[in-house]
C-alpha positions as CSV (number, residue, x, y, z in Angstrom):
1,M,-12.2,-9.7,16.4
2,N,-14.5,-9.7,13.4
3,E,-14.7,-13.3,12.3
4,R,-16.0,-12.2,8.9
5,F,-12.9,-10.2,8.2
6,Y,-10.6,-11.9,5.7
7,F,-6.9,-10.8,5.9
8,R,-3.6,-12.1,4.6
9,Q,-0.2,-10.5,4.6
10,L,1.8,-11.9,1.7
11,L,5.5,-11.5,1.2
12,A,7.0,-11.4,-2.3
13,G,9.6,-14.2,-2.7
14,R,8.1,-16.2,0.1
15,D,4.4,-16.5,-0.2
16,F,4.3,-15.8,-4.0
17,A,6.8,-15.1,-6.7
18,V,9.0,-17.8,-5.2
19,G,12.3,-18.0,-7.0
20,D,12.0,-14.4,-8.4
21,A,15.3,-12.8,-7.4
22,L,13.9,-9.2,-7.8
23,A,10.8,-9.9,-5.8
24,T,12.8,-11.6,-3.1
25,S,15.2,-8.7,-2.8
26,M,12.6,-6.0,-2.8
27,R,10.7,-7.6,0.1
28,N,7.3,-6.2,-0.8
29,F,4.1,-7.1,1.0
30,T,0.8,-7.6,-0.9
31,Y,-2.4,-7.7,1.2
32,A,-5.6,-9.6,0.6
33,L,-8.6,-8.5,2.6
34,G,-12.4,-8.8,2.5
35,D,-15.6,-10.4,3.8
36,R,-15.5,-14.1,4.3
37,E,-19.3,-14.3,4.3
38,T,-19.9,-12.6,1.0
39,G,-16.6,-13.9,-0.5
40,D,-15.7,-10.4,-1.7
41,A,-11.9,-9.6,-1.6
42,I,-9.5,-6.8,-2.5
43,L,-5.8,-7.0,-3.3
44,V,-3.6,-4.2,-2.1
45,D,-0.5,-3.5,-4.2
46,P,-0.4,-6.7,-6.4
47,A,2.9,-7.0,-8.2
48,Y,5.5,-9.5,-9.6
49,R,3.2,-12.4,-10.2
50,P,-0.4,-11.2,-10.2
51,S,-1.8,-14.5,-11.5
52,E,-0.4,-16.3,-8.4
53,L,-2.0,-13.7,-6.1
54,L,-5.4,-14.2,-7.9
55,D,-5.0,-17.9,-7.5
56,L,-4.3,-17.5,-3.7
57,V,-7.5,-15.5,-3.3
58,V,-9.6,-18.0,-5.3
59,A,-8.1,-20.9,-3.3
60,D,-9.4,-19.2,-0.1
61,D,-12.9,-19.3,-1.7
62,M,-12.9,-15.6,-2.2
63,R,-13.8,-13.5,-5.3
64,L,-11.6,-10.5,-6.3
65,V,-13.8,-7.4,-6.6
66,G,-11.1,-4.7,-6.7
67,V,-7.5,-3.5,-6.3
68,I,-6.1,-0.8,-4.1
69,A,-2.9,0.9,-5.1
70,T,-1.1,2.7,-2.3
71,H,1.0,4.5,-4.9
72,Y,2.3,4.2,-8.5
73,H,5.8,2.7,-8.0
74,P,6.3,-0.5,-10.0
75,D,7.3,-2.7,-7.1
76,H,3.8,-2.1,-5.8
77,V,1.6,-2.0,-9.0
78,G,3.9,-3.0,-11.9
79,G,5.7,-1.1,-14.6
80,T,9.3,-0.5,-15.5
81,L,11.6,-0.5,-12.5
82,M,14.6,1.9,-12.5
83,G,14.2,2.3,-16.3
84,E,15.2,-1.3,-17.0
85,Q,13.3,-4.3,-15.7
86,H,9.5,-4.7,-16.3
87,V,7.5,-5.8,-13.3
88,A,4.2,-7.5,-13.8
89,G,1.4,-5.9,-11.8
90,V,-2.1,-4.4,-12.0
91,A,-2.2,-4.2,-15.8
92,E,-1.5,-7.9,-16.1
93,L,-4.0,-8.6,-13.4
94,L,-6.7,-6.7,-15.2
95,A,-6.1,-8.9,-18.2
96,L,-7.3,-11.8,-16.1
97,V,-10.2,-10.2,-14.2
98,E,-12.0,-6.9,-14.8
99,V,-12.1,-5.0,-11.5
100,P,-11.7,-1.3,-10.5
101,V,-8.4,0.0,-9.3
102,H,-8.9,2.4,-6.3
103,V,-6.4,5.3,-6.2
104,Q,-6.3,8.8,-4.8
105,A,-7.2,11.3,-7.5
106,Q,-3.7,12.9,-7.3
107,E,-2.1,9.6,-8.3
108,A,-4.2,8.9,-11.4
109,E,-1.9,10.4,-14.0
110,W,1.1,8.8,-12.5
111,M,-0.7,5.4,-12.5
112,K,-1.6,5.8,-16.2
113,A,1.9,6.9,-17.2
114,R,4.0,4.5,-15.1
115,A,1.8,1.4,-14.5
116,G,0.1,1.4,-17.9
117,I,-3.4,1.5,-16.5
118,G,-6.2,3.0,-18.6
119,G,-8.2,5.8,-17.0
120,D,-11.4,3.8,-17.4
121,A,-10.1,1.2,-14.9
122,L,-9.3,3.7,-12.2
123,S,-11.7,4.6,-9.4
124,L,-10.7,7.9,-8.0
125,H,-10.9,8.8,-4.3
126,H,-10.2,11.6,-1.9
127,D,-9.0,11.6,1.7
128,G,-11.4,9.9,4.1
129,D,-13.4,8.1,1.4
130,Q,-14.8,4.8,2.5
131,L,-14.9,1.6,0.5
132,D,-17.2,-1.3,1.3
133,V,-16.0,-4.8,0.5
134,G,-19.0,-6.9,1.4
135,A,-19.8,-5.8,5.0
136,V,-16.2,-4.7,5.7
137,T,-15.6,-1.0,5.5
138,L,-12.2,0.5,4.5
139,T,-11.1,4.1,5.0
140,L,-8.7,5.5,2.4
141,L,-6.3,8.1,3.9
142,H,-4.5,10.5,1.5
143,T,-0.9,10.5,2.8
144,P,1.3,12.4,0.2
145,G,5.1,12.7,0.6
146,H,6.5,9.6,-1.0
147,T,4.3,10.3,-4.0
148,P,1.6,12.9,-4.6
149,G,-1.2,10.4,-4.3
150,S,0.1,8.0,-1.7
151,Q,-2.6,6.5,0.4
152,C,-3.0,4.3,3.5
153,V,-5.8,1.9,4.2
154,L,-7.5,1.9,7.6
155,V,-9.5,-1.3,8.2
156,E,-10.5,-3.4,11.3
157,G,-7.8,-1.9,13.6
158,R,-5.1,-2.2,10.9
159,L,-3.2,0.5,8.9
160,L,-1.9,-0.7,5.6
161,S,0.7,2.0,5.0
162,G,2.4,1.2,1.6
163,D,5.6,3.2,1.5
164,T,4.3,6.1,3.6
165,L,5.4,4.7,7.0
166,F,7.5,1.6,7.9
167,I,8.2,0.1,11.3
168,D,11.6,1.7,11.0
169,G,11.8,4.7,8.7
170,C,9.4,6.1,6.0
171,G,9.3,6.3,2.2
172,R,11.9,8.3,0.3
173,T,11.0,11.8,-0.9
174,D,13.7,12.2,-3.6
175,F,11.9,10.2,-6.3
176,P,9.7,11.9,-8.9
177,G,6.6,13.3,-7.2
178,G,8.2,13.1,-3.7
179,D,7.9,16.0,-1.3
180,A,9.7,16.2,2.0
181,T,7.4,18.9,3.4
182,E,4.3,16.9,2.6
183,M,5.9,13.8,4.2
184,Y,6.4,15.7,7.4
185,K,2.8,16.8,7.4
186,T,1.7,13.3,6.7
187,L,3.7,11.8,9.6
188,S,3.0,14.6,12.1
189,E,-0.6,15.6,11.2
190,R,-2.4,13.3,8.8
191,L,-1.6,10.1,10.6
192,S,-2.2,11.6,14.0
193,Q,-5.8,10.4,13.8
194,V,-4.6,6.8,13.9
195,S,-4.7,5.3,17.4
196,D,-1.8,3.8,19.2
197,E,-3.7,0.5,19.3
198,T,-3.9,0.3,15.5
199,I,-1.5,-2.3,14.0
200,L,0.8,-1.0,11.3
201,F,1.2,-3.3,8.3
202,P,3.9,-1.7,6.0
203,G,4.5,-2.1,2.3
204,H,8.0,-3.7,2.8
205,L,9.6,-6.0,5.3
206,Y,12.3,-3.6,6.3
207,A,12.4,-4.6,10.0
208,P,12.6,-7.9,11.9
209,E,8.9,-7.5,12.6
210,S,6.2,-7.7,9.9
211,S,3.7,-5.6,11.9
212,M,3.6,-3.5,15.0
213,A,1.2,-1.4,17.1
214,M,1.3,2.3,16.2
215,G,2.1,3.2,19.8
216,E,5.3,1.1,19.6
217,V,6.2,2.5,16.2
218,R,5.8,6.1,17.5
219,A,8.1,5.3,20.4
220,R,10.7,3.6,18.2
221,N,10.7,5.0,14.7
222,Y,13.4,7.7,14.3
223,V,11.5,9.6,11.5
224,L,8.8,10.4,14.1
225,A,11.3,11.8,16.6
226,P,11.7,15.4,15.3
227,K,9.4,17.9,17.0
228,S,9.2,20.6,14.3
229,R,9.0,20.9,10.5
230,E,12.4,22.6,10.4
231,Q,14.1,19.9,12.5
232,W,12.6,17.1,10.3
233,L,13.6,18.8,7.0
234,A,17.1,19.4,8.3
235,T,17.5,15.8,9.2
236,F,15.6,13.9,6.4
237,A,15.1,16.2,3.4
238,S,17.6,15.7,0.6
């Protein structure tokens, strides 16, 4: 274990945004991670009450130096949810602290249009890019399917998967920007580099467990069972 590694899994409606009915029902996870020695920290997918998330980081004697967006959907980064309710997120956080927002290049236009983030705030990345937070190194994996620029974060034996992969199931592909063929390639090829020992930390609490080793996920998760693209599309594409 790396004792310098700072890591918190925060559940909306329980650890922050307490009393917010929408946050509680959506069951989103936000992640805080960084280097305890330098005090540098990053928030992954801050939404609902970004000021509370910032306060949590500061209370841990950490300093926010950036944000990672796994994808543009408002329950992860803020914006208008289902054309009706506004969710506070990255735009509101940037009004409190000026930090870069790390996204895959393919997600940039979606972030600007849907989350209200100016292009000058975005730091664009490509598959396999590494990001240093103090002495902690993160690898950003481009995992399209749920959205064009969905990404996972690989760090210290953990995979923060956003809505790409859950303990049970995976992200939907019928929303704007979704692509069932790309999702199959992500699940069967792009994530094959992730070891069975790596611990999956998903973007939502959609299972009794909040995390699980990838080997167990591979043995259990029904979306990983099909053995061919044709079989996967016939079962899960809509």
